[in-house]
N, C-alpha and C positions, 0 to 999 in steps of 0.2 A: 488761316490765312497765309497764302504763298506769297512770297517775296522775289520780286523782279527788278530789273533794273531798266531804265531808259537808256539806250545807247545811240548816238548818232546824231542828236541835235546840234551839237556844236559846228557853227560854220567854219569853214578853212579851206585850204587848197585842195582841190579835187586829186592833184597828183599825190598827195599824201593820204586821202581818205580811205580808200581802198585796204591799206595795210593797217590802218588804225581801227577800222570797223571791225576786221577780221581778229586783231588782237584782242581788243577789247572783248569781243564775243567768246572768245576762247577763255579768257582770264575769267569772264563772268560764269561760265560752265564750270571751270575747275574749283572755282571758290564755291559752288554748290547753289547759286541762284537757280530757282525754278523756272524763270523766264526772262526774256529779253523783249522789249517793247520800243519800235523805232518810229518815232514821230516823222509826220510829211511836212517839213518846213517849206513855205512856199518858194523861197529861193535858195534851197538847198538840194543835196543828193537825193535821187529817187528812192523812195523807202522800200519799194518792192525788190527792187535791184540790190539794196542793203541786205535785206532779209535772205535773199538767194545767196550771197557772199557768205553771210554768217551762217547759214543752213549748211553748206558744203564743208564748212571748217568745223562743226560742232556735231556733236552725236546724240544728247539727251536733252538739252534745254529747249524750252517750247520759244518760239519766235513769232511775235505778231507786230501788225503795224498799229500805229496809234496816233492819227488815223488818216486811211486815204481818202481824200475828197471824191466824192462819186461823180461830179461834173468833168473831171478831167479823163475819165474813161467811160466809152460806151460799156454796157453790161456785157457784151460778148468779148470786148478787149480786156475788161477786167477777169472774166472767167479764164479766159485762156492764159494771162500771166499768174492768175492765184494759182490754177491748176499745175502750171509749170514751176512754180515757187513750192508747190505742195510735194511735187516729186521731188524735188531737190533735197528739200527738209524731210522727207521721208515720214509724213505725218506730223509733224511738228509745229506747222505753220497755222497762225491763227489770223483772219482777216479782218481788221478793224476798220470800219467804215464810217463816214459822216457826211452831213450836207454842207459843211464847211461855214463859212459866214459870208454876210453880203460883201464885206470889203474885200474879201478874196475873189468870190464869184464875179461880182459886179465889177468892181474897180479894178483888180488885176486880170481877169479872164474876159471881162466884157460879155458876160453871159447875164441871163436873167435869174435872178434868186426870187423864185415864186413858189409858195406851197412846198416848202422843202419836206415836211413830213409826208405829204404825199409822193412825193418824187423817191423818198428812201424807201418807202413802203413798197412801191412798184419796182425799185432798184433789188431791193433783197428778195422779194419774191421771185424776180427773174433769175437771180443769182442761185437761189435754192433748187430751181428748176435745172439750171447748167450743173450743180454740184451732185445733184441726187442721181442721174443716170439709172439705169441705162438707156439709150435711145438720145435722139437729137433734142437740141435746146429749142423748145417752141413754147411762145408764151405771148399772150396778148393782153395788156392792160391799159390803162388810161396815159400810160407814157412811153410804152414801149410795144412795137410789134416786131417780133424776134423769132425767126425761122433758120436756126443755124445747125450746122451738121456736127458740132462740137458733142463727142460721145465716148467721155473718158469715165470708166466703171471701174479700174483695178487700183483707185488710190484710196487712202483713208479718208472719211469725211472731212471737209474743211469747214471748221467752225466759223462763225460770223459774230462780230460784237458791232453795237451801233452805237456810235457816241450820242447818247441820248439824254437829253437834259429837260425838256418839256413834256407834258403828259402824252401827247400824241405819239411822241418820237419813245417814249418809254414803253408804250402799247405796242409800237412796232417792234421794239427791241425784246419784248417778253413774248409776243406771239410769234414772230418769224425768225429771230434769231437766238443765239446761245447766251446773250446777255448784253450788258454795256460796258464801256469804258470811259472814264470821267477825267476832266479836268476843272479846276475852279469849283470843286464840290467838298465842303467841309463836311464834319460827322453830323451834325443836326440836318443838312440838306440830303444827307445819304440816308440817314436814319429815318427822317421824317417824310421823305418825298421820293427819292430814287428807288430805294428798296421796297416800300409798300406797293406802289404803281407798277414797278417791274415783276414783283412776285404775281401781283393779283392777275395781270396779262398773261403771264406764263401759266398760271394755273388754270385760268379760263380756256387756255388753247390746249391743255393737256400737254404740257412741255415740262421738261425737269427744271429742277431750280436753277435759275439763270446765275451767271457768273455777273460779279460787280467787280471791275477792274478800276482802281482809283490811281490817278496820276497825283502824286504826293513830292514836294521837294524836301529834301532833307540835307542838314548841314550839322555835322559834329563841331561842336566849338564850346568854349566855355560859356559857362550861363551867363557871366557879365557880358558877353559879345552878342547875346540873342538879337537885342534891338537893332545893332548893327546889322546883322546878318540877315535881318527881316527886310531893312532899308535897302541892302544889296539885292535881295531878291526881287523887289520890286522895280530895280532899274535894270536889272537883266532878265527877268522873267515876265515882268509886268505888262501892261497896256491891254491884254486880253480881256480884261474885265470890263473895258469899254465896249464890247461887243453886246449887242441885244440879248443874244443868247445867254451869255453868261450873267449878265445884268438880272435877268429873270431867274437865274439858277441861284444866284448869291441871295436874292430876297426869300428864299427858303432856308438859310443858314445864318450863322453869325459871322462870317468872314466878309470883309469888305473888298480884300485884295489878295494877291499872292503871298504877300508876306504872313497874313493870318494864317494861311495853310501850312507855311513852313514849319516842319518838324525840326526844331534846332534845340540846341545846347547840350548839355553832358549826355552820356550813354544812358543813364536814368531817365532823363526829359525824354530824349527821343523815344525809348522804349514804352514810357507812359503814352505819348501820344499816338504812336504807331497802335498800341492796344485800343485807343479809343476808336480808330477806324475799324477795327476788327470789330468790336464790339457793336458798331453802327450798321455793321452788316457787309463791310467789304470781305470779298473771298480772294483777292489778289491786288497787291500792291505793285504798281509801276514807280519806282523810287526813281526820281530826278534829282541825282546828286549835285547839291550846289557848292561848289568850291568857296571857301571863305579865307580872306587874309588880305593883307595890305600889299602884298609883292606877288609875282607870276610864281617864284619859288613856293611860297607859303599856300597859295590857292593850289598849286599841284600836290603838295603834300597832304592838305585838306581833303582833298578828294579822295586820295587812297586811303587816307584815315577812316573817312566815313563809310567807304565801300568795305575795308577790312571788319568795320564793326558790324555792318548789317551782314556781311557773311556768317558771322557768329549767331545770327537769329536765322539763318535758314536750315532746312527747307520751310519749315511753317513757324509762325509766331502763334 
């Protein structure tokens, strides 16, 4: 199981963000992390732009989005930006995509959130054509009629991961993509639901073993502070569990909220929890470091201690 870091989900001043993104990416690479995963927060910096900045400043580390909502870009626009980003990253970019949630698509964007599984299937099928080359970007399906002159053939293949939670989405991720990237999935949900459905779809389609990238919050703290850290994670990272998509996923596992997913406590406690995700079938961890403390300085120190410890587990657990 490879270990990567989530970088960039913290809100803040745009004037400071570029320098912080670059510095964090360079530090992650220097410490030996295998990958960097950039969330697309609805009210924050554009994730693909962040990946391009990080890709230009690094040389080895894999960098992916976790994830881009497909409704904000037509497949042609997404293909153009993804291919440009891949050129900057020199083959290290992974495009994580998802159908988002009704409260983002309908309430924030004013778009229709209907048949998301069909839309993601049509969208990924279109991008596969755009990324495959040689030749123009031509495809017609139930969602898109595309006849574009995009013809890029000299780049490394751009892998696609789909944020897949339900059976139909996992089928798309297995048949048409390179795997899935997850949030709000515990060990039982991954081992009993995600991995079997995903692997079966990939096998039936004659595709390689799919990647399973699990987004997991981690906080290095004393074992006596674990309950407080879980409560803090529910405060700063919670509320996603109220989405119908996540509610259905939680029903496949034991977790009821983000606090239950938090790998917290001593080094031994964290290692045991991360190994349980590995044993459930996770191929890659996208760690969301949760700084824990009663003051800003304590949280800054906590974040660095957690990252330093995770770096000792790289490149593979």
